[in-house]
All heavy atoms as an XYZ file, in Angstrom:
648
protein
N      13.551    -12.260     -3.503
C      14.047    -12.258     -2.115
C      13.138    -12.939     -1.086
O      12.017    -12.748     -1.207
C      14.238    -10.738     -1.809
C      15.125    -10.424     -0.656
S      15.330     -8.729     -0.452
C      16.507     -8.371     -1.887
N      13.643    -13.761     -0.404
C      12.888    -14.624      0.530
C      12.783    -14.020      2.002
O      13.851    -13.391      2.457
C      13.468    -16.027      0.592
C      12.520    -16.958      1.547
C      13.182    -18.377      1.547
C      12.358    -19.242      2.384
N      12.955    -20.611      2.307
N      11.597    -14.000      2.580
C      11.415    -13.460      3.823
C      10.403    -14.327      4.619
O       9.878    -15.278      3.981
C      11.034    -12.025      3.956
O      11.116    -11.484      5.326
C       9.663    -11.878      3.226
N      10.212    -14.235      5.912
C       9.289    -14.968      6.699
C       8.107    -14.107      7.274
O       8.418    -12.958      7.526
C       9.972    -15.768      7.712
C      10.982    -16.858      7.284
O      10.652    -17.498      6.250
N      12.193    -16.931      7.874
N       7.053    -14.795      7.548
C       5.998    -14.106      8.261
C       6.346    -14.110      9.828
O       6.707    -15.217     10.261
C       4.721    -14.808      7.962
C       4.290    -14.544      6.514
C       3.572    -14.110      8.840
C       2.994    -15.343      6.027
N       6.284    -12.901     10.462
C       6.627    -12.833     11.766
C       5.483    -12.326     12.709
O       4.483    -11.638     12.086
C       7.789    -11.985     12.089
C       7.566    -10.573     11.639
C       9.024    -12.555     11.365
C       8.671     -9.580     11.866
N       5.469    -12.433     13.950
C       4.487    -11.943     14.809
C       4.866    -10.450     15.085
O       6.085    -10.153     15.512
C       4.494    -12.686     16.194
C       3.740    -14.055     16.115
O       2.626    -13.991     15.364
N       4.086    -14.916     16.706
N       3.825     -9.538     15.028
C       4.005     -8.111     15.423
C       2.920     -7.715     16.180
O       1.779     -7.513     15.840
C       3.967     -7.262     14.071
C       5.227     -7.760     13.228
C       4.296     -5.763     14.502
C       5.132     -6.995     11.860
N       3.021     -7.841     17.590
C       1.876     -7.631     18.414
C       0.861     -8.696     18.245
O       1.218     -9.912     18.316
N      -0.426     -8.435     18.045
C      -1.330     -9.379     17.833
C      -1.578     -9.703     16.426
O      -2.624    -10.332     16.030
C      -2.703     -8.804     18.497
C      -2.737     -8.868     19.993
O      -2.021     -9.664     20.563
N      -3.485     -7.872     20.636
N      -0.750     -9.161     15.552
C      -0.913     -9.347     14.130
C       0.469    -10.103     13.517
O       1.257    -10.517     14.268
C      -0.970     -7.974     13.457
O      -2.125     -7.294     13.806
N       0.410    -10.287     12.289
C       1.558    -10.844     11.574
C       1.981     -9.996     10.571
O       1.242     -9.141      9.992
C       1.269    -12.345     11.158
C       1.016    -13.394     12.018
C      -0.326    -13.313     12.671
O      -1.253    -13.073     12.064
N      -0.335    -13.575     14.038
N       3.109    -10.041     10.152
C       3.604     -9.199      9.121
C       4.939     -9.760      8.561
O       5.417    -10.976      8.950
N       5.556     -9.015      7.621
C       6.946     -9.443      7.108
C       7.743     -8.175      7.086
O       7.349     -6.986      7.278
C       6.879     -9.846      5.585
C       6.325     -8.696      4.718
C       6.004    -11.020      5.326
C       6.510     -8.873      3.184
N       9.102     -8.454      7.244
C      10.123     -7.323      7.227
C      10.604     -7.145      5.867
O      10.862     -8.181      5.036
C      11.319     -7.680      8.155
C      10.862     -7.799      9.610
C      12.312     -6.673      7.916
C      11.901     -8.305     10.541
N      10.366     -5.979      5.162
C      10.658     -5.632      3.873
C      12.141     -5.132      3.945
O      12.529     -4.154      4.653
C       9.782     -4.592      3.259
C       8.357     -5.074      3.467
C      10.180     -4.211      1.846
C       7.318     -4.072      2.914
N      13.080     -5.789      3.231
C      14.447     -5.352      3.231
C      14.667     -3.940      2.695
O      13.886     -3.510      1.789
C      15.198     -6.378      2.182
C      14.262     -7.501      2.323
C      12.877     -6.956      2.416
N      15.550     -3.117      3.343
C      15.714     -1.753      3.090
C      16.067     -1.567      1.627
O      15.796     -0.440      1.027
C      16.820     -1.161      4.023
O      18.024     -1.827      3.831
N      16.830     -2.559      0.875
C      17.205     -2.373     -0.454
C      15.767     -2.198     -1.299
O      15.860     -1.384     -2.381
C      18.088     -3.459     -0.893
C      17.387     -4.868     -1.010
C      18.651     -3.275     -2.267
N      14.853     -2.926     -0.944
C      13.569     -2.867     -1.712
C      12.799     -1.486     -1.554
O      12.237     -0.938     -2.294
C      12.680     -4.102     -1.463
C      13.243     -5.473     -1.784
C      12.128     -6.524     -1.428
C      13.418     -5.526     -3.212
N      12.907     -1.190     -0.175
C      12.274      0.162      0.160
C      12.966      1.218     -0.508
O      12.308      2.149     -1.143
C      12.353      0.495      1.652
C      11.507     -0.602      2.536
C      11.734     -0.303      4.068
C      10.056     -0.481      2.230
N      14.342      1.229     -0.608
C      14.996      2.372     -1.378
C      14.581      2.327     -2.847
O      14.480      3.480     -3.466
C      16.647      2.167     -1.235
C      17.026      2.558      0.206
C      18.450      2.835      0.153
N      19.297      1.605     -0.027
C      19.581      0.696      0.944
N      19.250      0.908      2.164
N      20.130     -0.475      0.693
N      14.491      1.184     -3.504
C      14.285      1.148     -4.912
C      12.736      1.709     -5.159
O      12.586      2.303     -6.280
C      14.071     -0.370     -5.362
C      15.406     -1.002     -5.568
C      15.280     -2.414     -6.067
C      16.660     -3.002     -6.447
N      16.639     -4.349     -6.942
N      11.921      1.681     -4.132
C      10.555      2.292     -4.366
C      10.523      3.615     -3.658
O       9.368      4.148     -3.621
C       9.497      1.371     -3.738
C       9.306      0.030     -4.469
C       8.490     -0.934     -3.647
C       8.815      0.345     -5.832
N      11.480      4.152     -3.132
C      11.546      5.415     -2.611
C      10.612      5.447     -1.367
O       9.883      6.438     -1.169
C      11.347      6.634     -3.521
C      11.954      7.890     -3.042
O      12.777      7.874     -2.198
N      11.171      8.994     -3.393
N      10.566      4.390     -0.519
C       9.784      4.297      0.532
C      10.566      4.339      1.947
O      11.705      3.985      1.842
C       8.837      2.964      0.529
C       7.780      2.808     -0.502
C       7.267      1.438     -0.529
C       6.824      3.883     -0.428
N       9.813      4.864      2.915
C      10.614      4.832      4.276
C       9.538      4.580      5.327
O       8.322      4.387      5.168
C      11.208      6.194      4.512
O      10.374      7.243      4.440
N       9.972      4.603      6.426
C       9.135      4.369      7.619
C       7.870      5.268      7.721
O       7.968      6.497      7.376
C       9.909      4.772      8.926
C       9.142      4.481     10.299
C       8.764      3.239     10.682
C       8.717      5.564     11.101
C       7.962      3.043     11.738
C       8.095      5.354     12.231
C       7.699      4.112     12.736
N       6.730      4.656      7.692
C       5.354      5.322      7.815
C       4.983      5.826      6.424
O       3.951      6.538      6.304
C       5.262      6.498      8.753
C       5.348      6.108     10.180
C       4.950      7.142     11.050
C       4.868      6.700     12.542
N       4.302      7.667     13.444
N       5.687      5.409      5.349
C       5.018      5.534      3.968
C       3.813      4.983      3.863
O       3.659      3.875      4.265
C       6.129      5.018      2.914
O       7.402      5.794      2.945
N       2.943      5.576      2.937
C       1.576      4.960      2.653
C       1.753      4.034      1.566
O       2.432      4.272      0.503
C       0.623      5.955      2.384
O       0.274      6.812      3.422
N       1.114      2.838      1.707
C       1.121      1.787      0.661
C      -0.257      1.192      0.479
O      -1.109      1.329      1.392
C       2.145      0.692      0.898
C       3.615      1.095      0.872
C       1.821     -0.049      2.247
N      -0.501      0.709     -0.654
C      -1.840     -0.031     -1.037
C      -1.456     -1.456     -0.971
O      -0.553     -1.939     -1.695
C      -2.294      0.491     -2.249
C      -3.589     -0.166     -2.792
C      -4.810      0.472     -2.246
O      -4.746      1.689     -1.738
O      -5.805     -0.311     -2.111
N      -2.239     -2.204     -0.279
C      -2.079     -3.751     -0.142
C      -3.262     -4.386     -0.815
O      -4.299     -3.979     -0.407
C      -1.844     -4.195      1.225
C      -1.553     -5.694      1.239
C      -0.532     -3.466      1.903
N      -3.064     -5.210     -1.668
C      -4.180     -6.032     -2.368
C      -3.760     -7.405     -2.594
O      -2.594     -7.780     -2.745
C      -4.586     -5.315     -3.501
C      -3.546     -5.044     -4.628
C      -4.028     -4.102     -5.798
O      -4.522     -2.953     -5.537
O      -3.967     -4.542     -6.856
N      -4.718     -8.183     -2.845
C      -4.359     -9.649     -3.357
C      -4.793     -9.719     -4.833
O      -5.991     -9.292     -5.089
C      -5.192    -10.707     -2.403
C      -5.137    -12.004     -3.030
C      -4.831    -10.501     -1.050
N      -3.961    -10.226     -5.608
C      -4.153    -10.392     -6.989
C      -3.555    -11.637     -7.581
O      -2.337    -11.944     -7.326
C      -3.528     -9.220     -7.773
C      -3.774     -9.143     -9.243
C      -3.222     -7.945     -9.956
O      -3.593     -6.810     -9.433
O      -2.189     -8.045    -10.704
N      -4.456    -12.560     -7.928
C      -3.990    -13.836     -8.595
C      -3.186    -14.725     -7.578
O      -2.029    -15.231     -7.886
C      -3.213    -13.643     -9.897
C      -4.067    -13.066    -10.922
O      -5.204    -13.384    -11.113
N      -3.488    -12.287    -11.843
N      -3.678    -14.694     -6.333
C      -2.881    -15.490     -5.385
C      -1.707    -14.931     -4.828
O      -0.932    -15.539     -4.116
N      -1.339    -13.616     -5.068
C      -0.220    -12.823     -4.541
C      -0.643    -11.686     -3.895
O      -1.631    -10.987     -4.115
C       0.603    -12.430     -5.710
O       1.143    -13.578     -6.458
N       0.195    -11.313     -2.931
C       0.033     -9.974     -2.268
C       0.910     -8.974     -2.940
O       2.037     -9.136     -3.055
C       0.496    -10.023     -0.720
C      -0.221    -11.208      0.020
C       0.342     -8.775     -0.061
C       0.262    -11.590      1.421
N       0.068     -7.834     -3.361
C       0.703     -6.868     -4.056
C       0.819     -5.562     -3.281
O      -0.232     -5.202     -2.639
C      -0.142     -6.449     -5.223
C      -0.296     -7.656     -6.232
C       0.617     -5.290     -6.117
C       0.873     -8.314     -6.832
N       1.942     -5.091     -2.961
C       2.211     -3.848     -2.199
C       2.656     -2.802     -3.129
O       3.672     -2.815     -3.786
C       3.268     -4.005     -1.045
C       2.898     -5.198     -0.239
C       3.426     -2.781     -0.304
C       3.902     -5.691      0.769
N       1.892     -1.589     -3.167
C       2.193     -0.473     -4.158
C       2.321      0.740     -3.265
O       1.533      1.034     -2.413
C       0.909     -0.428     -5.191
C       0.785     -1.425     -6.002
C      -0.313     -1.287     -7.023
C      -0.738     -2.376     -7.852
N      -1.867     -2.077     -8.797
N       3.236      1.613     -3.584
C       3.372      2.938     -3.060
C       2.132      3.729     -3.313
O       1.548      3.738     -4.375
C       4.580      3.454     -3.623
C       5.255      2.518     -4.437
C       4.274      1.427     -4.651
N       1.725      4.577     -2.414
C       0.678      5.634     -2.693
C       1.400      6.959     -2.714
O       1.935      7.409     -1.814
C      -0.318      5.467     -1.532
C      -1.343      6.621     -1.760
C      -1.017      4.192     -1.510
N       1.229      7.573     -3.970
C       1.851      8.821     -4.076
C       1.116      9.845     -3.087
O       0.076      9.794     -2.740
C       1.545      9.273     -5.461
C       0.593      8.286     -6.057
C       0.536      7.082     -5.088
N       2.014     10.856     -2.742
C       1.486     12.022     -1.798
C       0.336     12.747     -2.540
O       0.388     12.999     -3.604
C       2.510     12.973     -1.476
C       3.676     12.162     -0.643
C       4.700     13.353     -0.316
N       5.712     12.655      0.524
C       6.762     13.417      1.066
N       6.964     14.557      0.674
N       7.629     12.763      1.880
N      -0.637     12.972     -1.770
C      -1.868     13.565     -2.442
C      -1.934     15.045     -2.236
O      -1.401     15.602     -1.244
C      -3.146     13.108     -1.753
C      -3.210     11.577     -1.784
C      -3.439     11.148     -3.161
O      -4.277     11.662     -3.888
N      -2.779     10.035     -3.610
N      -2.206     15.872     -3.240
C      -2.529     17.274     -3.217
C      -1.212     18.043     -3.542
O      -1.398     19.346     -3.622
N      -0.103     17.492     -3.767
C       1.220     18.314     -3.949
C       1.044     18.936     -5.370
O       1.492     20.114     -5.370
C       2.317     17.489     -3.929
C       2.754     16.991     -2.656
C       1.881     16.231     -1.734
C       3.858     17.304     -1.862
N       2.616     16.051     -0.570
C       3.903     16.768     -0.653
C       4.955     17.997     -2.244
C       4.833     16.901      0.395
C       6.038     18.157     -1.325
C       5.954     17.569     -0.116
N       0.498     18.347     -6.440
C       0.337     19.026     -7.649
C      -0.367     20.312     -7.648
O      -0.140     21.434     -8.027
C      -0.181     18.121     -8.832
N      -1.666     20.232     -6.899
C      -2.465     21.313     -6.864
C      -1.844     22.400     -5.930
O      -2.035     23.530     -6.242
C      -3.846     20.775     -6.151
C      -4.591     19.756     -7.031
C      -4.197     18.404     -6.885
O      -3.391     18.125     -6.049
O      -4.601     17.494     -7.732
N      -1.216     22.053     -4.898
C      -0.577     22.897     -4.111
C       0.537     23.858     -4.947
O       0.585     25.063     -4.769
C       0.007     22.455     -2.869
N       1.297     23.150     -5.698
C       2.352     23.814     -6.535
C       1.561     24.727     -7.570
O       2.110     25.840     -7.717
C       3.105     22.737     -7.279
N       0.502     24.445     -8.118
C      -0.172     25.286     -9.053
C      -0.696     26.483     -8.368
O      -0.544     27.707     -8.775
C      -1.365     24.544     -9.738
C      -0.914     23.500    -10.613
C      -2.284     25.478    -10.475
C      -1.847     22.460    -11.196
N      -1.297     26.366     -7.135
C      -1.784     27.456     -6.305
C      -0.684     28.471     -5.895
O      -0.840     29.680     -5.870
C      -2.521     26.891     -5.077
C      -3.779     26.327     -5.356
C      -4.553     25.639     -4.205
O      -3.887     25.755     -3.111
N      -5.661     25.160     -4.415
N       0.457     27.886     -5.522
C       1.659     28.706     -5.176
C       2.144     29.540     -6.492
O       2.474     30.665     -6.290
C       2.810     27.805     -4.694
C       2.630     27.235     -3.325
S       4.058     26.280     -2.779
C       5.336     27.463     -2.733
N       2.190     28.804     -7.689
C       2.627     29.534     -8.846
C       1.533     30.696     -9.121
O       2.036     31.868     -9.456
C       2.690     28.539    -10.084
C       3.168     29.359    -11.298
O       2.245     29.611    -12.167
N       4.543     29.478    -11.269
N       0.250     30.415     -8.996
C      -0.737     31.407     -9.358
C      -0.576     32.633     -8.416
O      -0.682     33.775     -8.785
C      -2.093     30.872     -9.315
C      -3.100     31.996     -9.291
C      -2.335     29.867    -10.416
N      -0.237     32.346     -7.145
C      -0.058     33.435     -6.121
C       1.380     33.920     -6.093
O       1.661     34.917     -5.323
C      -0.219     32.849     -4.752
N       2.127     33.558     -7.087
C       3.590     34.021     -7.184
C       4.340     33.745     -5.842
O       5.200     34.518     -5.512
C       3.690     35.268     -7.674
C       3.121     35.550     -9.061
C       3.316     36.943     -9.541
O       3.740     37.751     -8.938
O       2.873     37.264    -10.757
N       4.062     32.775     -5.179
C       4.649     32.345     -3.928
C       5.695     31.138     -4.110
O       5.985     30.501     -3.153
C       3.502     31.954     -2.915
C       4.278     31.967     -1.481
O       5.207     32.671     -1.263
O       3.505     31.138     -0.630
N       6.156     31.044     -5.410
C       7.067     29.903     -5.578
C       8.369     30.470     -6.132
O       9.218     29.717     -6.795
C       6.489     28.964     -6.582
C       6.255     29.740     -8.053
O       6.170     30.923     -8.010
O       5.907     28.944     -9.063
N       8.737     31.659     -5.689
C      10.041     32.257     -5.972
C      11.096     31.896     -5.071
O      10.787     31.536     -3.826
C       9.895     33.864     -5.957
C       8.834     34.378     -6.849
C       9.014     34.039     -8.308
C       7.886     34.658     -9.178
N       7.238     33.872     -9.965
N      12.423     31.802     -5.375
C      13.401     31.334     -4.500
C      13.508     32.318     -3.299
O      13.245     33.432     -3.408
C      14.745     31.469     -5.394
C      14.390     31.341     -6.774
C      12.960     32.089     -6.877
N      13.831     31.771     -2.255
C      14.014     32.550     -0.987
C      15.285     33.258     -0.951
O      15.450     34.415     -0.295
C      13.723     31.732      0.210
C      12.475     31.001      0.490
C      12.604     30.062      1.749
C      11.332     32.013      0.561
N      16.352     32.765     -1.561
C      17.692     33.406     -1.577
C      18.064     33.697     -3.107
O      17.587     32.958     -4.036
C      18.712     32.441     -1.008
C      18.554     32.016      0.429
C      19.642     30.999      0.805
C      18.574     33.323      1.376
N      18.722     34.756     -3.274
C      19.185     35.150     -4.653
C      20.327     34.099     -4.998
O      20.928     33.476     -4.052
C      19.745     36.587     -4.581
C      18.684     37.450     -4.502
C      19.313     39.027     -4.663
O      20.210     39.141     -5.265
O      18.633     39.877     -4.092
N      20.593     34.004     -6.275
C      21.666     33.086     -6.740
C      22.882     33.526     -6.174
O      23.267     34.796     -6.220
C      21.722     33.167     -8.289
C      22.580     32.027     -8.811
O      23.224     31.299     -8.177
O      22.706     32.115    -10.091
N      23.749     32.788     -5.469
C      24.950     32.989     -5.020
C      26.139     32.728     -5.819
O      27.308     32.656     -5.402
C      25.050     32.475     -3.561
O      25.133     30.988     -3.677
N      25.947     32.430     -7.102
C      27.031     32.062     -7.919
C      27.866     33.362     -8.141
O      27.461     34.422     -8.710
C      26.503     31.550     -9.228
C      27.519     31.025    -10.206
S      28.389     29.588     -9.730
C      27.196     28.329    -10.068
N      29.237     33.352     -7.870
C      30.136     34.365     -7.891
C      31.031     34.151     -9.085
O      31.006     33.131     -9.699
C      31.046     34.475     -6.634
O      31.825     33.374     -6.503
C      30.122     34.691     -5.439
N      31.821     35.158     -9.435
C      32.756     35.012    -10.497
C      33.808     34.004    -10.169
O      34.368     33.260    -11.112
C      33.507     36.376    -10.674
C      32.770     37.438    -11.384
O      31.721     36.981    -12.058
O      32.983     38.574    -11.310
N      34.223     33.720     -8.952
C      35.000     32.754     -8.414
C      34.470     31.498     -8.898
O      35.073     30.433     -9.373
C      35.482     32.757     -6.908
C      36.176     31.728     -6.469
C      37.510     31.542     -6.685
C      35.521     30.572     -5.973
C      38.259     30.503     -6.189
C      36.316     29.596     -5.397
C      37.639     29.454     -5.666
N      33.080     31.233     -8.478
C      32.493     29.942     -8.641
C      32.419     29.627    -10.135
O      32.461     28.371    -10.694
C      31.085     29.962     -8.135
C      31.061     29.890     -6.657
O      32.037     29.500     -5.981
N      30.019     30.335     -6.042
N      32.192     30.619    -11.035
C      32.018     30.487    -12.461
C      33.290     30.149    -13.194
O      33.287     29.405    -13.959
C      31.420     31.792    -12.987
C      29.977     31.887    -12.607
C      29.332     33.162    -13.304
C      28.036     33.511    -12.609
N      27.524     34.910    -13.172
N      34.409     30.880    -12.748
C      35.658     30.820    -13.598
C      36.680     30.053    -12.966
O      37.511     29.422    -13.549
C      36.103     32.258    -13.754
C      35.082     33.140    -14.652
C      35.348     34.549    -14.555
O      36.410     35.019    -14.032
O      34.496     35.383    -15.047
N      36.835     30.206    -11.652
C      38.040     29.549    -11.032
C      37.779     28.160    -10.330
O      38.799     27.418    -10.183
C      38.650     30.547     -9.984
C      39.087     31.766    -10.564
C      39.759     32.793     -9.543
O      40.399     32.270     -8.700
O      39.508     34.074     -9.696
N      36.517     27.868     -9.969
C      36.302     26.741     -9.273
C      36.226     25.512    -10.254
O      35.715     25.732    -11.368
C      35.015     26.799     -8.527
C      34.565     25.672     -7.727
C      33.868     24.587     -8.090
C      35.155     25.312     -6.406
N      33.715     23.650     -7.020
C      34.707     24.162     -6.074
C      36.237     25.948     -5.581
C      34.892     23.482     -4.862
C      36.399     25.213     -4.378
C      35.824     24.098     -4.061
N      36.825     24.392     -9.940
C      36.857     23.204    -10.821
C      35.625     22.326    -10.320
O      35.654     21.820     -9.334
C      38.037     22.388    -10.770
O      39.178     23.286    -11.180
C      38.112     21.259    -11.706
N      34.592     22.182    -11.361
C      33.466     21.378    -10.915
C      33.659     19.926    -11.369
O      34.043     19.482    -12.318
C      32.134     21.913    -11.534
C      31.828     23.228    -11.056
C      32.059     24.474    -11.622
C      31.093     23.549     -9.754
N      31.634     25.394    -10.836
C      30.980     24.982     -9.718
C      30.629     22.708     -8.900
C      30.369     25.623     -8.713
C      29.976     23.401     -7.753
C      29.800     24.777     -7.588
């Protein structure tokens, strides 16, 4: 995909097409790592930090239970067409 370098304030940048952002699950203000490798600019998504540890702590504290009970009714199970 071709794009151009544009002025952004006192800096320059490129506009990344939304189709590419969706493919990488990125959005406005997503963190990325930018590096130069073999004469190319590489942009990599940076995964959110600390989520795995927080999930483990929630599980240990038994604070990861559903807030609502399962609302599946007999109607949902037998009569509804999924």
